[in-house]
C-alpha positions in Angstrom: 38.9 -2.9 55.6 40.8 -4.6 58.6 39.1 -5.7 61.6 40.4 -4.4 65.0 42.1 -7.1 67.3 39.9 -6.3 70.2 36.5 -7.0 68.1 35.1 -10.2 67.0 34.8 -12.0 70.4 32.2 -14.9 69.9 30.9 -16.4 73.1 28.5 -19.5 73.2 27.3 -20.4 76.5 25.4 -23.3 77.6 23.9 -23.6 74.0 21.3 -26.5 73.1 19.4 -26.7 69.7 16.5 -28.9 69.2 14.5 -29.3 66.0 11.3 -31.0 65.6 11.4 -34.2 63.9 8.9 -36.8 62.9 9.0 -39.0 66.3 9.3 -35.7 68.4 11.9 -33.2 69.2 15.8 -33.9 68.1 18.7 -32.7 69.8 20.8 -31.2 67.0 23.3 -29.4 69.5 24.1 -30.5 73.0 24.8 -28.1 75.9 27.8 -26.4 74.2 30.4 -23.6 75.5 32.7 -22.1 73.2 35.0 -18.9 73.3 36.2 -17.5 70.1 38.6 -15.0 70.9 39.1 -12.0 68.7 41.2 -12.5 65.5 41.7 -16.3 66.2 41.4 -19.3 63.5 39.3 -22.1 65.0 38.5 -25.2 63.1 35.5 -27.4 64.0 35.7 -31.0 62.9 33.5 -34.0 63.8 31.4 -37.0 62.1 28.8 -35.9 59.5 25.4 -34.9 61.3 27.1 -34.0 64.6 25.9 -30.5 64.6 28.9 -28.5 63.1 26.9 -26.7 60.6 24.1 -26.2 63.3 26.5 -24.3 65.4 28.0 -22.2 62.8 24.6 -21.3 61.5 23.5 -20.4 65.2 26.9 -18.1 65.4 25.7 -16.7 62.0 22.1 -15.7 63.4 20.2 -18.3 61.0 19.4 -20.7 63.5 17.9 -19.9 67.0 18.9 -21.6 70.0 16.6 -23.6 72.3 18.6 -22.7 75.4 21.7 -20.8 76.2 23.2 -17.8 74.7 25.5 -16.4 71.8 26.9 -13.1 71.8 29.3 -11.3 69.6 31.2 -8.6 71.5 28.8 -8.8 74.6 25.9 -8.3 72.2 23.4 -11.2 71.8 23.2 -12.7 68.4 19.5 -12.7 67.4 19.6 -12.7 63.6 22.1 -12.4 60.7 24.4 -9.5 60.8 26.6 -7.5 58.7 29.3 -8.1 61.2 29.4 -11.6 60.4 30.5 -12.9 56.9 29.7 -16.7 55.8 31.4 -18.7 53.0 30.1 -21.8 51.9 31.2 -24.8 49.7 28.9 -24.1 46.7 30.4 -20.3 46.3 27.0 -18.6 46.1 28.0 -16.5 43.4 25.3 -14.7 41.1 25.8 -16.3 37.6 24.6 -12.9 35.7 27.2 -10.7 37.6 30.9 -10.6 36.8 33.4 -11.3 39.3 33.5 -7.6 40.3 29.9 -7.6 40.1 29.6 -10.1 42.7 32.0 -8.6 45.1 30.1 -5.2 44.5 26.9 -6.8 45.5 28.3 -7.8 48.9 28.9 -4.1 49.5 25.6 -2.6 48.8 24.5 -3.0 52.5 27.6 -0.3 53.4 25.9 2.4 51.3 29.1 3.5 49.5 29.2 5.6 46.4 29.5 3.6 43.1 33.2 4.7 42.8 34.0 3.6 46.2 32.1 0.1 45.5 34.2 -0.4 42.8 37.5 0.5 44.2 36.9 -1.5 47.1 35.8 -4.8 45.0 38.8 -4.4 42.8 41.1 -4.1 45.8 39.4 -7.1 47.3 40.1 -9.1 43.8 43.6 -8.0 43.5 44.0 -9.4 47.2 42.8 -12.9 46.0 45.0 -12.9 42.8 41.9 -12.3 40.5 42.4 -8.5 39.2 42.8 -9.6 35.9 39.6 -11.7 35.9 37.5 -8.9 37.3 35.0 -8.8 34.0 34.6 -12.7 33.8 31.6 -14.3 34.7 31.2 -17.3 37.3 30.9 -19.9 34.4 34.2 -18.6 32.9 35.8 -19.5 36.2 37.4 -22.7 37.7 36.1 -24.0 41.1 39.2 -22.4 42.8 38.6 -19.1 41.2 35.0 -19.0 42.1 35.9 -19.6 45.8 38.3 -16.9 45.5 35.6 -14.5 44.7 33.6 -15.5 47.5 36.3 -14.8 49.8 37.0 -11.5 48.1 33.3 -10.6 48.6 33.1 -11.4 52.2 36.5 -9.9 53.2 35.7 -6.8 51.2 32.9 -5.5 53.7 35.2 -5.9 56.8 33.3 -8.6 58.9 34.4 -8.9 62.6 33.7 -13.0 62.4 34.1 -15.2 59.2 32.2 -18.3 59.2 33.3 -21.2 56.7 31.5 -24.2 56.2 33.8 -26.6 54.3 34.7 -23.9 51.7 37.2 -26.2 50.0 35.3 -29.6 50.0 34.6 -29.4 46.3 38.1 -28.8 45.2 40.9 -31.0 44.2 43.8 -31.7 46.5 46.2 -29.5 44.8 43.8 -26.5 44.4 43.0 -26.8 48.3 46.5 -26.4 49.1 46.7 -23.3 47.1 43.6 -22.0 48.7 44.9 -22.6 52.1 47.8 -20.5 51.5 45.6 -17.9 50.0 43.3 -17.9 52.8 45.8 -17.4 55.7 47.5 -14.8 53.8 44.0 -12.7 53.6 43.0 -13.7 57.1 46.4 -12.5 58.6 45.8 -9.3 56.9 42.3 -8.8 58.0 42.4 -10.9 61.3 38.7 -11.5 61.6 37.7 -14.2 64.0 37.5 -17.5 61.8 35.2 -20.3 62.6 36.2 -22.9 59.9 34.0 -26.4 59.7 35.6 -29.1 58.0 35.5 -32.9 57.7 39.4 -33.1 57.0 41.8 -33.6 60.0 44.9 -32.4 58.0 43.0 -29.4 56.9 42.2 -28.5 60.2 45.6 -28.7 61.6 47.4 -27.1 58.9 45.2 -23.9 59.1 44.0 -23.3 62.7 45.1 -21.8 65.9 42.9 -24.1 67.9 40.9 -27.2 66.7 37.8 -28.3 68.5 36.3 -32.0 68.0 32.5 -32.7 68.2 31.1 -36.2 69.0 28.6 -37.9 67.1 24.9 -36.8 67.3 23.7 -35.3 69.7 26.7 -33.1 68.8 28.8 -31.8 71.9 32.5 -30.7 72.0 34.8 -33.4 73.5 38.5 -32.0 72.8 40.1 -29.0 72.4 43.7 -28.5 70.9 45.6 -25.4 70.9 48.2 -25.3 68.1 51.3 -23.2 68.5 53.3 -24.6 65.6 54.8 -22.0 63.1 52.7 -21.4 59.8 53.3 -22.5 57.0 53.0 -25.9 58.5 53.7 -29.5 57.1 53.7 -32.6 59.2 57.3 -33.2 58.2 58.5 -29.7 59.3 55.9 -29.4 62.4 57.3 -32.2 64.1 55.8 -35.3 66.0 53.4 -33.1 68.0 51.2 -32.2 65.1 51.3 -36.2 64.1 50.4 -37.1 67.7 47.3 -34.6 67.4 46.4 -36.0 64.2 46.1 -39.8 65.3 44.4 -38.5 68.4 41.5 -36.7 66.5 41.1 -39.7 64.1 40.8 -41.8 67.1 38.1 -39.8 68.7 36.3 -39.5 65.5 35.7 -43.1 65.3 32.2 -44.4 66.4 33.4 -45.9 69.5 35.1 -42.7 70.7 31.9 -41.0 72.4 33.4 -40.3 75.8 34.0 -36.8 77.5 37.6 -35.7 77.4 
């Protein structure tokens, strides 16, 4: 199922999120404005504890805003929605289901027949190169294969927005590169709006259309880069501009880089 290119517009307006701490309210996310245009791939990067995951979870409807609004295609987000898919670092697969069963589980909400569920699940597994492993259980799969199942499960139900919280952080370097290529291939077919949370500057620059940088806590956006280099990107092939942006982001992420851009 392919998302229409005019769907998946996320608008975050003047959002602040506070949590109750032992010594009183803690600002997890300071006044934040983000406009994620339909079908774009945005990477969100910043120091640990800066509020990246908080922002992602608010867009997913899992965390309520203290002030400000978040809307998807003009409709306020008030809770989890079938229109928003989420992929985490730890896969979230059920060990008692096969790869096929895990993808089918994600389709239960659509009210399909059993045959339709199986057909769509098999097509999704084929898309991520796991068609031959449909009957294997998670414990029989490598980390990269588990994450492929998670990607297949999410894209299978056709979300307008895909939230990814460090999805490749637990994988080795070589597997991560393979997963980058796979993700871009599947995303370019479905064109969901992607928000990709990462600590890895190189990963952000190689994957995204836009990179947004957050400050240390309380988190706020301090820089926005639009990337126009053609994919697939490498730092040697894409020229000095990409290297310059990488150096700037690394500098921004140092503790002293707390000023507004």
